[in-house]
C-alpha positions in Angstrom: 30.7 0.8 2.2 27.7 -1.4 1.8 24.4 -1.0 3.7 25.3 -4.1 5.7 28.6 -2.6 6.8 26.9 0.6 7.9 24.3 -1.3 9.8 26.9 -3.4 11.6 28.5 -0.3 13.1 25.4 1.0 14.7 24.2 -0.4 18.1 21.2 1.3 19.7 20.9 1.3 23.4 17.1 1.2 23.5 16.6 1.5 27.3 18.6 4.7 27.5 17.1 6.4 24.4 15.0 9.4 25.4 14.2 13.0 24.5 13.0 15.8 26.6 9.7 17.2 25.2 9.7 20.9 25.6 8.0 22.0 22.3 4.8 23.3 23.8 1.8 23.0 26.1 -1.9 22.4 25.7 -4.7 23.6 28.0 -8.4 23.1 27.6 -8.8 26.9 27.3 -6.8 26.8 24.1 -9.0 24.2 22.3 -11.3 25.2 19.5 -15.0 24.6 20.0 -15.1 21.3 18.1 -12.8 18.3 17.7 -12.7 18.7 13.9 -11.8 22.4 14.1 -9.0 21.5 16.5 -7.7 18.7 14.3 -7.8 20.9 11.2 -5.9 23.6 13.1 -3.2 21.1 14.1 -3.0 19.7 10.6 -2.6 23.2 9.2 0.1 24.0 11.8 2.0 20.8 10.9 1.9 21.7 7.2 3.1 25.2 7.8 6.0 24.0 10.0 7.2 21.6 7.3 6.0 18.2 8.5 6.2 15.8 5.6 2.7 14.5 4.8 1.1 15.9 7.9 -2.1 14.1 6.9 -0.4 10.7 7.3 -2.1 8.6 10.0 -1.6 5.2 11.5 -4.8 3.3 11.0 -5.5 0.4 13.3 -8.1 -2.3 12.6 -8.9 -5.7 14.0 -10.2 -9.0 12.6 -13.4 -10.6 14.1 -11.2 -12.5 16.6 -9.8 -9.2 17.9 -6.3 -9.6 16.3 -5.1 -6.1 15.5 -3.1 -4.8 12.6 -2.0 -1.3 11.6 -0.6 0.6 8.7 -0.1 4.2 7.5 -2.7 5.8 5.3 -3.4 9.4 4.2 -6.4 11.3 5.5 -8.2 12.9 2.5 -11.3 14.3 4.2 -12.1 16.0 7.5 -15.4 17.6 8.7 -17.9 17.2 11.5 -18.8 13.8 10.3 -15.3 12.3 10.7 -12.0 11.5 9.0 -11.9 10.0 5.5 -9.3 7.9 3.7 -9.5 5.9 0.5 -8.4 2.4 -0.3 -9.1 -0.8 -2.1 -12.3 -2.4 -0.8 -10.8 -5.9 -1.3 -7.8 -5.1 0.9 -7.2 -6.6 4.3 -8.0 -3.4 6.1 -11.3 -3.2 4.3 -12.2 -6.8 5.1 -11.6 -6.0 8.8 -13.5 -2.8 8.7 -16.4 -4.5 7.0 -16.4 -7.2 9.7 -16.1 -5.0 12.8 -17.2 -1.5 11.7 -14.7 0.1 14.1 -11.2 1.6 13.8 -8.8 4.1 15.3 -6.2 6.4 13.7 -3.3 8.4 15.1 -1.6 11.3 13.5 2.1 11.2 14.7 3.7 14.6 14.3 7.0 13.5 16.0 8.9 16.7 15.1 6.2 18.8 16.9 6.2 16.5 19.9 2.4 16.0 19.5 -0.1 13.6 18.2 -3.9 13.3 17.6 -5.9 10.2 17.9 -9.5 9.4 16.7 -11.5 6.3 17.4 -15.0 5.3 16.4 -17.3 3.5 14.1 -16.7 3.4 10.3 -18.8 3.7 7.2 -18.2 3.7 3.5 -18.4 7.1 1.9 -21.0 7.6 -0.9 -20.2 7.2 -4.5 -20.3 10.9 -5.2 -17.7 11.7 -2.6 -15.5 8.9 -3.9 -15.9 10.2 -7.4 -15.0 13.7 -6.4 -11.8 12.6 -4.7 -10.9 10.2 -7.5 -11.1 13.0 -10.0 -8.4 14.9 -8.0 -5.9 12.1 -8.2 -3.1 12.1 -10.8 -3.8 9.8 -13.7 -0.9 7.5 -12.8 -2.3 7.1 -9.3 -5.7 6.2 -10.8 -4.1 3.6 -13.0 -2.2 2.2 -10.0 -5.4 1.7 -8.1 -6.8 -0.4 -11.0 -3.6 -2.4 -11.3 -2.8 -3.3 -7.7 -4.3 -6.5 -6.2 -3.9 -5.0 -2.7 -3.1 -7.4 0.1 -3.0 -10.4 -2.3 0.2 -12.5 -2.6 1.9 -11.9 -5.9 4.7 -13.8 -7.6 7.1 -10.8 -7.8 7.7 -7.2 -8.8 7.5 -8.2 -12.5 3.9 -9.3 -12.1 3.0 -5.9 -10.6 4.8 -4.1 -13.4 3.0 -6.3 -16.0 -0.4 -5.6 -14.4 0.2 -1.8 -14.5 1.4 -2.1 -18.2 -1.9 -3.9 -19.0 -4.0 -1.2 -17.3 -2.1 1.5 -19.1 -2.9 -0.1 -22.4 -6.5 -0.7 -21.4 -7.1 3.0 -20.7 -4.6 4.4 -23.3 -7.4 6.0 -25.3 -9.5 7.1 -22.4 -9.6 10.7 -21.5 -11.1 9.9 -18.1 -10.2 6.9 -16.0 -13.3 5.6 -14.2 -13.4 4.8 -10.5 -12.7 1.0 -10.0 -15.7 -0.8 -8.6 -13.5 -2.2 -5.8 -12.2 1.1 -4.6 -13.6 3.9 -2.4 -13.5 5.8 0.8 -14.0 4.9 4.5 -15.1 7.5 7.1 -14.1 7.1 10.8 -16.9 8.7 12.8 -15.2 9.5 16.1 -16.6 8.7 19.5 -13.3 9.9 21.1 -10.7 12.4 19.8 -7.5 13.0 21.8 -4.9 15.7 21.4 -1.5 14.9 23.0 1.3 17.4 23.5 4.6 16.2 24.9 5.8 17.9 28.1 9.0 17.8 30.2 9.5 14.8 32.6 6.9 12.8 30.7 4.1 14.9 32.3 2.4 15.2 28.9 -0.8 17.1 28.2 -3.7 14.9 27.1 -7.0 16.5 26.3 -9.9 14.4 25.0 -13.2 15.2 23.3 -15.6 12.4 24.2 -19.0 12.1 22.7 -21.8 12.1 25.2 -25.6 12.1 24.8 -26.0 15.9 24.3 -22.8 16.6 22.4 -19.1 16.5 23.3 -17.3 16.7 26.6 -13.7 17.8 27.0 -11.6 15.9 29.6 -8.0 15.9 30.7 -6.3 12.5 31.0 -3.3 11.6 33.1 -0.1 11.2 31.0 
């Protein structure tokens, strides 16, 4: 049976699709002292419970006219300064981040009936931090970063394969692949961090760390 035949036999009744969230609860008394400790704790839990790529987050940006776009990226750094991911600085997302200096990201741990959301200003990470992460990447991933003209229209898959082959030849004799000049990290410096736990009857728990003048304030939001 072809994929087309399989698809034709499936009809989703979207209005009636729903699940009862009964996986847990979240109270302010359970939160760790800082947003980054709490986010690290939930990331660690997601990994222990078998969530695939628990550090995957949906990054949302907007162009100067306010038109949004989103895509999934992988968080590769987390501390009190913010959440870090790495990408091509010539990509669409980087152009938008350079223009607006603002972003949001959501970690969607569907199987745990929870999610975490960060929102705030962005900055490029320094060259030393980029170099340290770059050194941890597999060689083939490093070569892929050199070969990919991210977000640029290409003629077809063959052109991408040819680009990668050219880069492989270029660095064939190099023990160390250098960081591309067009590649590096972005840090989201949160102003708001929300932790969301699904609850029965859609009465979800939403707890938010919000930056205020003298630190961070924890607030409960209506579901």
